[in-house]
C-alpha angles and dihedrals in degrees: 000000000000090000093052092047093051092049093047089054092053092049093050091050090052093048091050092062095056095098091064094059134099121269120266116273136214095249122119108212132201120197128200114184135181119186149150119244125201113204124195095202125107144158111243093188096058090041090057091048093049092049091050092057097040101260125133111262121244110271114274087222108028114209115213130194106220130197120189140177121194143172134207114196121225116276090014140112093202122108121197118193146173124205145187124197139173134189113252106182102062127095106199097018125088115188133170138174130198124183151118136259140208121201139172123215109231087176121033123172133145093267106022135047130178118194137186124193145093143273127206136180151125126300137185133193124199126187116194111218100208096143136046118353136194111255093256091051092046091055090052092048089055092044094052095032091225142110108260129228137192115226135182135167140183147141127293135204126194121179111188154143121255132192129194125191122185113191095161123070120186109192118315096304113045127063123181121201150124132278132203134185140185125186150132118267126203121189115192102201133197121226115283110264123206118224146114141246112246118221124223116186090340095309124111117245128201123304114278114205121222098180148287109294115230091223093060130074143183114272121174117208130216139166147118120300132196129196142179136174151121124313133194118197123193115196113203126186 
């Protein structure tokens, strides 16, 4: 609750400064952003399990590479976006997130924008079990003649504050700048499922579930995240 309260205070401060900003313009803007996100959320149960069987634990601070496209209609302070991200600092873990966001510009000038809002989406985590296995897992690996994986998925919510600064203008259309974000992420996970990826002519097929292991459980993750990166803004009349 402390995290939510802190973030709410930041959002209210941003909203309170809206009256001092410039009026909305007639420009339709497109945003293309690439950034790194640092997330302070983790799953202690799966980390304990991985350590017990000799696998690297999930990163304490997962780093995600994030790609985003957004649009701000003319005469509007609203930004609509879609994003795709994947964790980059894990060895046996593959994780991705796809979703959409909705933000309001409390501050909107030609060079600087400050937004508050929220994104939500779908995420999935996959752990490749290519090392030691519990006896029950080992028997299933032999039975299906495949490397096993643990997979879970769920929905995510991330309220946050975002800032964009564009010091470089190229012509009347393109602006180049930097973007930063801070927020509070909540991942509502499903239970880890055991399964394998079938191979057809050397190419991996979809995930085939074997069952829900009794030594796994559902753990939702939450924590602050921070992000920064490059932003391109195209202003169209």
